[in-house]
C-alpha positions as CSV (number, residue, x, y, z in Angstrom):
1,M,92.0,-17.9,107.1
2,K,89.8,-15.4,105.5
3,T,91.4,-12.4,103.8
4,P,95.0,-11.4,103.3
5,D,94.5,-8.0,105.1
6,T,91.9,-8.1,107.7
7,L,90.6,-6.7,111.0
8,E,93.2,-8.0,113.4
9,T,95.1,-4.8,112.5
10,V,92.7,-2.8,114.6
11,R,93.7,-1.2,117.8
12,T,96.9,-0.3,116.1
13,P,95.8,1.9,113.2
14,K,98.3,3.4,110.8
15,T,101.2,1.5,112.0
16,S,104.4,0.3,110.4
17,S,106.9,-2.4,111.3
18,H,109.7,0.1,111.4
19,T,111.0,0.8,114.9
20,D,110.5,4.6,114.7
21,Q,106.9,4.6,113.5
22,P,104.3,5.2,116.2
23,L,102.3,2.5,117.8
24,R,99.1,4.5,117.7
25,T,97.1,2.9,120.5
26,S,98.6,1.9,123.7
27,T,102.0,3.1,124.6
28,A,103.3,6.5,125.5
29,R,100.3,8.5,124.3
30,E,98.1,6.5,126.7
31,I,100.7,6.5,129.5
32,L,102.6,9.7,129.2
33,A,100.4,12.0,127.2
34,G,100.5,15.7,127.8
35,S,98.6,18.4,125.8
36,P,95.9,21.0,126.1
37,A,92.8,19.6,127.9
38,A,90.2,18.0,125.8
39,E,86.9,16.5,126.8
40,P,87.3,12.7,127.3
41,E,85.5,10.3,125.1
42,P,83.8,7.5,127.1
43,A,84.8,4.9,124.6
44,T,88.5,4.9,125.5
45,V,90.9,5.3,128.4
46,I,93.5,6.6,126.0
47,D,94.5,10.3,125.7
48,T,93.7,11.3,122.1
49,S,94.1,15.0,122.5
50,K,97.5,15.1,120.7
51,M,96.3,13.2,117.7
52,N,95.0,14.6,114.5
53,R,91.4,14.0,113.5
54,E,92.1,10.9,111.4
55,Q,94.3,9.3,114.1
56,R,91.8,10.0,116.8
57,E,88.8,8.7,114.8
58,A,90.6,5.4,114.0
59,L,91.6,4.9,117.6
60,E,88.3,5.7,119.0
61,L,86.6,3.3,116.6
62,T,88.8,0.4,117.5
63,E,89.0,1.1,121.2
64,A,85.2,1.3,121.4
65,A,85.1,-2.2,119.9
66,R,87.4,-3.7,122.4
67,Q,86.0,-6.3,124.8
68,A,86.2,-5.3,128.4
69,G,87.5,-8.7,129.1
70,T,88.8,-10.4,132.3
71,R,92.2,-11.5,133.5
72,S,93.6,-14.3,131.4
73,F,96.5,-16.6,131.9
74,A,98.5,-15.2,129.0
75,G,97.7,-11.6,129.9
76,D,98.9,-12.3,133.5
77,L,102.3,-13.4,132.3
78,F,103.0,-9.8,131.2
79,M,102.3,-8.7,134.8
80,G,104.6,-11.2,136.3
81,R,101.9,-13.7,137.4
82,L,101.7,-17.4,136.8
83,S,98.0,-18.0,137.3
84,L,97.4,-21.7,136.7
85,T,94.0,-22.0,138.5
86,R,92.0,-22.4,135.3
87,L,94.7,-24.3,133.4
88,H,95.6,-27.1,135.8
89,P,94.7,-29.8,135.4
90,F,95.0,-29.3,131.6
91,P,91.4,-29.3,130.3
92,L,91.7,-32.4,128.1
93,Q,88.7,-33.1,125.9
94,S,86.2,-35.2,127.9
95,V,85.2,-38.7,126.8
96,E,81.7,-37.5,126.1
97,D,82.7,-34.6,123.9
98,A,85.2,-36.8,122.0
99,E,82.4,-39.4,121.4
100,A,80.0,-36.7,120.2
101,G,82.5,-35.6,117.6
102,Q,84.0,-38.9,116.6
103,P,81.4,-40.0,114.0
104,F,81.7,-36.7,112.1
105,L,85.5,-36.6,112.3
106,C,85.9,-40.2,111.2
107,E,83.7,-39.6,108.2
108,L,85.4,-36.4,107.4
109,A,88.8,-38.1,107.5
110,R,87.5,-40.8,105.2
111,V,86.1,-38.3,102.7
112,L,89.4,-36.3,102.7
113,K,91.4,-39.5,102.2
114,H,89.4,-41.1,99.5
115,E,87.3,-38.4,97.8
116,V,89.6,-35.4,97.7
117,D,92.5,-34.9,95.3
118,P,94.3,-31.8,96.6
119,D,96.8,-31.7,93.7
120,R,94.0,-31.7,91.2
121,I,92.3,-28.9,93.2
122,D,95.5,-26.9,93.1
123,A,96.1,-27.6,89.4
124,E,92.5,-26.7,88.3
125,G,92.0,-23.9,90.8
126,E,88.5,-25.3,91.6
127,V,87.0,-27.4,94.3
128,P,84.8,-30.0,92.6
129,E,81.1,-29.5,93.2
130,A,80.9,-33.1,94.2
131,V,83.3,-32.5,97.1
132,V,81.4,-29.4,98.2
133,N,78.2,-31.4,98.2
134,R,79.7,-34.3,100.1
135,L,81.0,-31.9,102.8
136,A,77.6,-30.4,103.1
137,Q,76.1,-33.8,103.5
138,L,78.5,-34.5,106.4
139,G,77.5,-31.2,108.1
140,A,80.9,-29.7,107.6
141,F,79.4,-26.3,107.0
142,G,77.7,-26.2,110.3
143,I,80.1,-27.9,112.8
144,K,79.3,-25.5,115.7
145,V,75.8,-24.5,114.7
146,P,73.4,-25.9,117.3
147,R,71.3,-28.9,116.2
148,K,68.0,-26.9,116.6
149,Y,69.2,-24.8,113.7
150,G,70.3,-27.7,111.5
151,G,74.0,-27.9,112.5
152,L,76.0,-30.6,114.2
153,G,76.2,-28.7,117.5
154,L,79.8,-29.7,118.2
155,S,82.3,-28.1,120.5
156,Q,85.2,-25.7,119.7
157,V,87.7,-28.6,120.4
158,N,85.9,-30.8,117.9
159,Y,85.9,-27.9,115.4
160,C,89.7,-27.5,115.9
161,R,90.1,-31.3,115.4
162,A,88.3,-31.0,112.1
163,A,90.6,-28.1,111.1
164,M,93.6,-30.3,111.9
165,L,92.3,-33.0,109.5
166,L,91.6,-30.4,106.8
167,G,95.0,-28.8,107.3
168,S,96.7,-32.1,106.9
169,V,95.2,-32.6,103.4
170,D,94.2,-29.4,101.6
171,A,94.4,-25.7,102.6
172,N,91.8,-24.7,100.0
173,L,89.1,-26.7,101.7
174,T,90.3,-25.4,105.1
175,A,89.9,-21.9,103.9
176,L,86.5,-22.6,102.3
177,L,85.0,-24.1,105.5
178,S,86.8,-21.8,107.9
179,A,85.9,-18.5,106.2
180,H,82.3,-19.8,105.9
181,Q,81.8,-20.5,109.6
182,S,84.4,-18.7,111.6
183,I,83.7,-15.2,110.3
184,G,81.0,-15.8,107.6
185,V,77.4,-15.7,108.7
186,P,77.3,-18.6,111.2
187,Q,79.5,-17.2,114.0
188,P,78.4,-13.6,114.0
189,V,74.8,-14.6,113.9
190,L,75.3,-17.2,116.7
191,L,77.0,-14.6,118.9
192,F,75.1,-11.4,118.1
193,G,72.1,-12.3,115.9
194,S,68.4,-12.1,116.9
195,E,66.4,-15.2,117.2
196,E,64.7,-14.3,113.9
197,Q,68.1,-14.1,112.2
198,K,69.2,-17.4,113.7
199,Q,66.1,-19.1,112.4
200,E,66.4,-17.6,109.0
201,Y,70.1,-18.0,108.2
202,L,71.6,-20.7,110.4
203,P,69.8,-23.6,108.8
204,R,70.8,-22.3,105.3
205,V,74.5,-21.9,106.1
206,A,74.6,-25.2,108.1
207,G,73.1,-27.0,105.2
208,G,75.9,-25.9,102.8
209,E,75.0,-22.5,101.5
210,I,78.3,-20.8,101.5
211,S,78.8,-17.5,103.4
212,A,81.6,-14.9,103.5
213,F,82.8,-11.7,105.3
214,A,83.4,-8.4,103.6
215,L,85.6,-5.8,105.5
216,T,88.8,-5.0,103.6
217,E,88.8,-2.3,100.9
218,T,91.6,-1.1,98.6
219,T,92.7,1.5,101.1
220,V,91.4,-0.2,104.3
221,G,93.0,-3.0,106.0
222,S,94.3,-1.9,109.4
223,D,92.5,1.5,109.6
224,P,88.7,1.1,109.8
225,A,88.3,4.9,110.0
226,K,89.2,5.0,106.3
227,M,86.3,2.8,105.3
228,T,84.5,4.2,102.3
229,T,81.7,1.6,101.9
230,R,78.6,3.4,103.3
231,A,75.1,2.4,104.4
232,E,72.7,5.3,104.4
233,P,69.2,4.9,105.9
234,T,66.2,5.5,103.8
235,P,64.0,8.5,104.7
236,D,61.6,6.1,106.6
237,G,64.5,4.5,108.4
238,R,63.3,1.0,107.5
239,H,66.1,0.2,105.1
240,F,69.8,1.1,104.4
241,I,71.3,1.7,100.9
242,I,74.9,0.3,100.7
243,N,77.4,1.7,98.2
244,G,81.1,0.7,98.1
245,E,83.5,-2.0,97.1
246,K,85.2,-4.7,99.1
247,L,88.5,-6.4,98.4
248,W,89.8,-9.9,99.2
249,C,86.4,-11.3,100.2
250,T,87.1,-15.0,100.7
251,N,84.2,-17.2,99.6
252,G,82.6,-14.1,98.0
253,V,82.8,-15.7,94.6
254,K,80.7,-18.6,95.7
255,A,78.7,-17.2,98.6
256,G,74.9,-17.0,98.8
257,V,74.9,-14.6,101.8
258,I,77.6,-12.5,103.3
259,V,78.3,-10.2,106.3
260,V,79.3,-6.7,105.1
261,M,80.9,-3.9,107.2
262,A,79.8,-0.4,106.3
263,R,79.9,3.0,107.7
264,T,76.6,4.3,108.9
265,P,75.8,7.9,109.8
266,D,77.9,9.4,112.6
267,K,76.5,9.8,116.1
268,V,77.2,12.7,118.4
269,G,79.5,11.8,121.2
270,A,80.6,13.6,124.3
271,G,81.1,17.3,123.8
272,G,79.0,17.3,120.7
273,R,81.8,15.8,118.6
274,P,80.6,13.3,115.9
275,R,81.7,9.7,116.3
276,S,82.1,7.3,113.4
277,Q,79.8,4.2,113.3
278,I,80.6,0.9,111.6
279,T,77.7,-1.5,111.3
280,A,77.5,-5.2,110.2
281,F,74.9,-6.2,107.7
282,I,73.7,-9.5,106.4
283,V,73.5,-9.2,102.6
284,E,72.0,-11.7,100.2
285,M,74.3,-12.0,97.2
286,N,71.3,-12.0,94.8
287,T,70.2,-8.6,95.9
288,P,70.1,-6.1,93.0
289,G,73.3,-4.0,93.0
290,V,75.6,-6.7,94.4
291,E,78.3,-7.6,91.8
292,V,81.3,-9.9,91.9
293,V,83.7,-7.7,90.0
294,S,86.6,-10.1,89.8
295,R,88.1,-13.2,91.4
296,C,91.5,-12.8,93.0
297,R,94.3,-15.2,92.3
298,F,97.3,-16.0,94.6
299,M,100.6,-17.8,94.9
300,G,99.0,-20.6,96.9
301,L,95.4,-21.5,97.7
302,R,94.7,-21.5,94.0
303,A,91.2,-22.7,94.6
304,L,90.4,-19.9,97.0
305,Y,87.1,-18.3,96.1
306,N,88.3,-14.8,96.9
307,G,87.0,-11.8,95.0
308,V,86.2,-8.1,94.8
309,I,82.6,-7.3,95.6
310,R,80.9,-4.1,94.5
311,F,77.7,-2.7,96.1
312,T,75.7,-0.2,94.0
313,D,72.6,1.2,95.7
314,V,72.0,-2.2,97.5
315,K,68.9,-2.0,99.6
316,V,68.8,-4.0,102.8
317,P,66.2,-4.0,105.6
318,R,67.1,-2.7,109.0
319,E,66.5,-6.2,110.3
320,A,69.7,-7.2,108.4
321,I,71.9,-5.5,111.0
322,V,73.8,-7.9,113.2
323,G,74.5,-6.8,116.8
324,G,73.0,-3.3,116.5
325,E,73.8,-0.2,114.6
326,G,77.4,1.1,115.1
327,R,78.6,-2.2,116.7
328,G,80.1,-3.7,113.5
329,L,83.7,-3.8,114.7
330,K,82.6,-5.3,118.0
331,V,80.9,-8.0,116.1
332,A,83.9,-8.7,114.0
333,L,86.5,-8.6,116.8
334,T,84.5,-10.9,119.1
335,T,83.9,-13.3,116.3
336,L,87.5,-13.4,115.3
337,N,88.8,-14.0,118.8
338,T,87.4,-17.5,118.5
339,G,87.5,-17.9,114.8
340,R,91.2,-17.2,114.7
341,L,91.9,-20.6,116.3
342,T,91.1,-22.3,113.0
343,I,94.5,-21.2,111.6
344,P,96.8,-22.7,114.3
345,A,94.6,-25.8,114.4
346,A,95.1,-26.3,110.6
347,C,98.8,-25.6,111.1
348,V,99.0,-28.5,113.5
349,G,97.6,-30.8,110.8
350,L,100.1,-29.3,108.3
351,M,103.0,-29.7,110.7
352,K,102.1,-33.3,111.5
353,R,101.9,-34.1,107.8
354,C,105.3,-32.5,107.2
355,L,106.8,-34.3,110.2
356,G,105.6,-37.6,108.7
357,Y,107.2,-36.8,105.3
358,A,110.5,-35.7,106.9
359,R,110.6,-38.7,109.2
360,E,110.0,-41.2,106.4
361,W,112.6,-39.6,104.1
362,A,115.2,-39.2,106.9
363,G,114.7,-42.8,107.8
364,T,115.2,-44.3,104.4
365,R,117.4,-41.9,102.4
366,T,121.1,-42.9,102.7
367,Q,124.0,-40.5,102.2
368,W,127.7,-41.0,103.1
369,G,127.1,-44.5,104.5
370,A,124.2,-43.6,106.9
371,I,120.5,-42.7,106.7
372,I,120.3,-38.9,106.7
373,G,118.3,-38.9,110.0
374,Q,121.5,-40.0,111.7
375,H,123.4,-36.9,110.5
376,A,123.2,-34.3,113.3
377,A,122.2,-31.5,111.0
378,I,119.1,-33.3,109.8
379,A,118.3,-34.9,113.2
380,D,118.3,-31.4,114.8
381,K,115.7,-30.2,112.3
382,I,113.4,-33.1,112.9
383,A,113.6,-32.8,116.7
384,R,112.6,-29.2,116.5
385,M,109.8,-30.0,114.1
386,A,108.4,-32.6,116.5
387,A,108.7,-30.4,119.6
388,N,107.1,-27.5,117.8
389,T,104.2,-29.6,116.5
390,F,103.5,-30.9,120.0
391,A,103.6,-27.3,121.4
392,C,101.3,-25.9,118.7
393,E,98.8,-28.6,119.4
394,A,99.0,-28.0,123.2
395,M,98.5,-24.2,122.8
396,T,95.5,-24.6,120.4
397,M,93.8,-27.4,122.3
398,L,94.2,-25.5,125.6
399,T,92.7,-22.3,124.2
400,A,89.8,-24.2,122.5
401,A,89.1,-26.0,125.7
402,L,88.8,-22.7,127.5
403,V,86.2,-21.6,125.0
404,D,84.1,-24.7,125.6
405,R,84.5,-24.8,129.3
406,D,83.6,-21.3,130.5
407,H,83.5,-19.1,127.4
408,A,86.6,-17.4,128.7
409,D,88.2,-14.3,127.3
410,I,90.7,-15.9,125.1
411,R,91.6,-13.0,122.8
412,I,95.3,-13.0,124.0
413,E,95.7,-16.7,123.9
414,A,94.1,-17.0,120.5
415,A,96.3,-14.2,119.1
416,M,99.4,-16.0,120.5
417,C,98.3,-19.3,119.0
418,K,97.9,-17.6,115.6
419,L,101.2,-15.7,115.8
420,W,103.3,-18.6,117.2
421,G,101.6,-21.4,115.3
422,T,101.8,-19.9,111.8
423,E,105.5,-19.0,112.2
424,A,106.3,-22.5,113.5
425,A,104.3,-24.1,110.7
426,W,106.2,-22.0,108.1
427,R,109.6,-23.1,109.6
428,T,108.4,-26.7,109.6
429,V,107.4,-26.8,105.9
430,D,110.6,-24.9,105.0
431,E,112.7,-27.4,106.9
432,T,110.8,-30.3,105.3
433,M,111.6,-29.0,101.9
434,Q,115.3,-28.6,102.9
435,I,115.4,-32.2,104.2
436,R,113.9,-33.5,101.0
437,G,116.1,-31.3,98.9
438,G,115.3,-31.2,95.2
439,R,112.5,-33.6,95.8
440,G,110.9,-31.0,98.0
441,Y,111.2,-28.3,95.4
442,E,109.9,-30.5,92.6
443,T,106.1,-30.6,92.1
444,A,104.1,-33.6,93.0
445,Q,103.0,-34.1,89.4
446,S,106.6,-34.0,88.2
447,L,107.7,-36.6,90.8
448,Q,104.8,-38.9,89.8
449,Q,105.7,-38.6,86.1
450,R,109.2,-39.8,87.0
451,G,107.8,-42.7,88.9
452,E,108.5,-41.3,92.4
453,E,106.1,-40.8,95.3
454,P,104.2,-37.5,94.6
455,V,105.0,-35.8,97.9
456,P,103.5,-32.3,97.6
457,I,105.9,-30.2,99.7
458,E,106.1,-27.5,96.9
459,R,102.3,-27.1,97.0
460,M,102.2,-27.2,100.8
461,M,104.8,-24.4,101.0
462,R,102.8,-22.2,98.6
463,D,99.6,-22.7,100.5
464,A,101.2,-22.2,103.9
465,R,102.8,-18.8,103.3
466,I,99.5,-16.9,103.6
467,N,99.1,-18.1,107.2
468,L,101.6,-15.4,108.3
469,I,99.5,-12.7,106.6
470,F,95.8,-13.1,106.7
471,E,93.7,-12.7,109.9
472,G,96.4,-10.3,111.0
473,S,100.0,-10.5,109.9
474,S,102.7,-11.5,112.4
475,E,103.7,-7.9,112.7
476,I,100.1,-6.8,113.4
477,M,99.6,-9.7,115.9
478,R,102.6,-8.4,117.9
479,L,101.2,-4.9,118.0
480,F,97.8,-6.3,118.9
481,L,99.4,-8.2,121.8
482,A,101.5,-5.2,122.8
483,R,98.2,-3.3,123.3
484,E,96.9,-6.1,125.5
485,A,100.1,-6.4,127.5
486,L,100.0,-2.7,128.3
487,D,96.3,-2.6,129.1
488,P,96.7,-3.2,132.9
489,H,99.1,-0.3,133.1
490,L,96.7,1.9,131.3
491,K,94.0,1.1,133.8
492,V,96.4,1.8,136.7
493,A,98.3,4.9,135.5
494,G,96.5,6.1,132.4
495,G,94.2,8.5,134.3
496,A,97.2,10.2,136.0
497,L,98.7,11.3,132.7
498,D,95.5,11.9,130.7
499,S,95.5,15.5,129.8
500,R,91.8,15.4,129.1
501,Q,91.1,15.1,132.8
502,S,91.0,17.8,135.4
503,A,94.1,18.4,137.6
504,G,92.3,17.1,140.6
505,R,91.3,13.9,139.0
506,R,94.8,13.4,137.6
507,L,96.3,13.9,141.0
508,G,94.0,11.4,142.6
509,A,94.7,8.9,139.9
510,A,98.5,9.4,140.4
511,A,98.2,8.7,144.1
512,K,96.3,5.5,143.4
513,A,98.9,4.5,140.7
514,A,101.8,5.2,143.1
515,G,100.2,3.0,145.8
516,Y,99.7,0.2,143.3
517,Y,103.3,0.2,141.9
518,A,104.8,0.6,145.4
519,T,103.5,-2.9,146.1
520,W,103.5,-4.5,142.7
521,Y,107.0,-3.7,141.5
522,P,109.0,-4.9,144.6
523,G,107.0,-8.1,144.4
524,L,108.5,-8.8,141.0
525,W,111.9,-9.3,142.6
526,L,110.6,-11.9,145.1
527,P,110.4,-15.6,144.4
528,R,106.9,-17.1,144.2
529,G,105.3,-20.4,144.1
530,G,102.3,-21.1,141.9
531,V,103.5,-24.4,140.5
532,P,100.9,-27.1,141.5
533,A,102.0,-30.2,143.3
534,G,101.8,-33.5,141.5
535,V,103.0,-32.2,138.1
536,M,105.6,-34.5,136.5
537,P,109.1,-33.3,137.3
538,V,110.1,-32.1,133.8
539,S,106.8,-30.1,133.6
540,R,107.3,-28.6,137.1
541,E,110.8,-27.5,136.2
542,S,109.5,-25.8,133.0
543,L,106.6,-24.1,134.9
544,R,109.0,-22.7,137.5
545,Y,111.0,-21.2,134.7
546,V,107.8,-19.6,133.3
547,S,107.1,-18.2,136.8
548,R,110.4,-16.5,137.3
549,T,110.8,-15.4,133.7
550,S,107.3,-13.8,133.6
551,R,108.4,-11.6,136.6
552,R,111.5,-10.6,134.6
553,L,109.3,-9.8,131.6
554,A,107.0,-7.6,133.7
555,R,110.0,-5.7,135.1
556,A,111.4,-5.2,131.5
557,L,108.0,-3.9,130.4
558,F,107.9,-1.5,133.3
559,H,111.5,-0.4,132.8
560,A,110.7,0.3,129.1
561,M,107.8,2.5,130.1
562,A,110.0,4.4,132.5
563,S,113.0,4.6,130.1
564,Y,111.4,5.5,126.8
565,G,108.6,7.7,128.1
566,P,106.8,9.3,125.2
567,K,109.0,7.5,122.8
568,L,107.9,4.1,123.8
569,E,105.2,4.3,121.2
570,R,107.9,4.3,118.5
571,Q,109.6,1.2,119.8
572,Q,107.6,-1.4,118.0
573,L,110.5,-3.8,117.8
574,T,111.1,-3.6,121.6
575,L,107.4,-4.2,122.2
576,G,107.5,-7.0,119.7
577,R,110.3,-8.7,121.5
578,M,108.4,-8.6,124.8
579,V,105.4,-10.0,123.1
580,D,107.6,-12.9,121.7
581,I,108.8,-13.6,125.2
582,G,105.3,-13.7,126.6
583,T,104.1,-15.9,123.8
584,E,107.0,-18.4,124.3
585,L,106.2,-18.5,128.0
586,F,102.6,-19.4,127.2
587,A,103.8,-22.1,124.8
588,I,106.1,-23.6,127.4
589,A,103.3,-23.6,130.0
590,A,100.8,-25.1,127.6
591,T,103.2,-27.8,126.5
592,S,104.2,-28.7,130.0
593,L,100.7,-29.0,131.3
594,Y,99.5,-30.9,128.2
595,A,102.2,-33.5,128.5
596,D,101.4,-33.9,132.2
597,A,97.7,-34.4,131.5
598,L,98.3,-36.9,128.7
599,L,100.6,-38.9,131.0
600,K,98.0,-38.9,133.8
601,R,95.3,-40.1,131.5
602,R,97.2,-43.4,131.4
603,D,96.6,-43.8,127.7
604,P,99.0,-46.6,126.5
605,G,99.8,-44.4,123.4
606,Y,101.7,-41.9,125.6
607,D,105.0,-42.9,127.1
608,R,106.5,-40.9,130.0
609,G,109.9,-40.9,128.4
610,D,108.6,-39.8,125.1
611,L,106.6,-36.9,126.6
612,E,109.5,-35.8,128.7
613,Q,111.7,-35.8,125.6
614,L,109.2,-33.5,123.9
615,V,108.9,-31.1,126.8
616,R,112.6,-30.9,127.4
617,C,113.4,-30.3,123.8
618,F,110.8,-27.7,123.3
619,T,111.5,-25.9,126.6
620,A,115.2,-25.7,125.9
621,D,114.6,-24.3,122.4
622,A,112.1,-21.7,123.7
623,Q,114.4,-20.7,126.5
624,S,117.1,-20.0,123.9
625,R,114.7,-17.8,121.9
626,I,113.6,-16.0,125.0
627,A,117.3,-15.3,126.0
628,T,117.9,-13.9,122.6
629,S,114.9,-11.6,122.9
630,F,115.9,-10.3,126.3
631,T,119.4,-9.6,125.1
632,A,118.1,-7.7,122.1
633,L,116.1,-5.4,124.4
634,G,119.3,-3.8,125.4
635,R,121.6,-4.5,122.5
636,N,120.2,-4.2,119.0
637,N,120.6,-2.5,115.7
638,D,117.1,-1.2,115.5
639,R,117.9,2.5,115.0
640,R,120.6,2.0,112.4
641,N,118.3,-0.3,110.4
642,Y,115.5,2.3,110.6
643,Q,117.8,5.1,109.5
644,L,119.1,3.0,106.6
645,T,115.5,2.3,105.4
646,Q,114.6,6.0,105.6
647,S,117.7,6.9,103.4
648,L,116.6,4.2,100.9
649,L,113.1,5.6,100.8
650,A,114.6,9.1,100.2
651,G,116.3,7.8,97.1
652,R,119.8,7.4,98.4
653,H,122.1,4.3,97.8
654,T,121.4,4.4,94.1
655,Y,124.2,1.9,93.5
656,L,122.0,-0.8,94.9
657,R,119.8,-0.3,91.9
658,E,122.6,-0.6,89.4
659,G,123.5,-3.7,87.4
660,I,120.0,-5.0,86.9
661,V,117.6,-4.9,84.0
């Protein structure tokens, strides 16, 4: 919830959503490359020998920043494995953790309800200073910062619960607090900062001094190799001089301290070839040479403190580097893996608010002799909204719990939560507007002036649209996940087809790969267990579907690798469909396990019949979407659509430009 065009595009530099544009990182070039030998770079398992300098540099930068990672539940789905060991029983928030967060969450809810006027914030384009100060008093700027550094020291689950509250009231406040502590100074310093940095900066930012993150530039969103902001060391090496300009720096207009990504001098890699370095710096906004050039304004989030920041001979000490020289992308990627969860958590709050408005209207508005909720067309919309809301909460709470429990590698799960949750939230607010009709399209102020309840669906829709764009657009998330889905195959077969390796090494790698696939592939056709005993029947049925469908997905991915060969890299839509299938399977599993755990907790607020309804409704809907995606793998209009676009870009179809002003 930070900038409209940010770092989640990495690993897939210079890509396009068109089906025939190359996926630069992980498909055919890594699996089926062939070209004159080149000395391998240690930073990547991908054959870069056929790439031009710009492509190679971008790829090597982003691959070097990748986490090594371990097997994850969502990642295993692409390999045909249902691995529930870490997910069952569903890691519900413990009583102790809930009690630790409850005082803050209750007070936050009270402040949001009684002291925040989101329509006024939207109209004026400003968050009142009194509201900012009140949030600071609550500790809302340091939710996860340890108590010894002046923060609340709360868990990731409690942080997500706070985001849900914020998302149900005002997206501007959500963005302010999220950008501040998810990728602003707190999280990078917590994860990578020195003890001196923690002691200096964490008490300040936890106390309410706003922070921000500066990566994007006018020509740099998905391609870090094009970064022009530079940090050159002084002759004595004790300082760096930063020059450049950053775009869409959320909170930059109000920040006192920010994290800035800048290119530092290249280092010599293997074979004597220079390798680009990007470094993260903590920069005080009152440092001479730092200038807020302008504040950016958007369709929604009208109180977003987003701006253009210029750096002119800005001198910062070497001690301002976070995580080490040349490790800036690593810092950013690791930070965002967890920080990304803020968006789907806020989406849950938005969806619950929309569901409440839709339920109320559908239960009271009468048309054609019946309340509109009894008309099938409206009832179907509300059912899907309810099921999707429950699923989004399940996915987000599961992933947050994994962070708290064992600091798991959740980059795939977090990306799936962001992708699925933002698209589901958009559909929800869109359907809410449709259900309310003209009263959904009318502004809250206009409704109030006419004496009606000022339901702000129009504002909520404007604010929600950015969720599908910032912190990685939906298209980029699919490419990101495609890279992760193919990673196990790269590790198995990449060496065999890497033209940078000697013939002997490639032959040895090929033999190992053949042995692996000789066992793995036949196993995808065999039925497997994996569904734990004791799960309520409806959840067991859904998990069995996930198990067998994940094997089908793994086969489809393998078949695509064999079928497309070097052209697989151009099949972004094919890879995107596979990502969608894997994401839906993760959603089904999370929803099924969440419902089972809630029922077993024996909370009187959860009824078995109600939970079964939600699981059945969601699973059936997800299965339908999965079936559509599988069908489209073999029958689609991708190539024709691509060809039409290219002819349009070439200036043809001029009649489509006629008849307008």
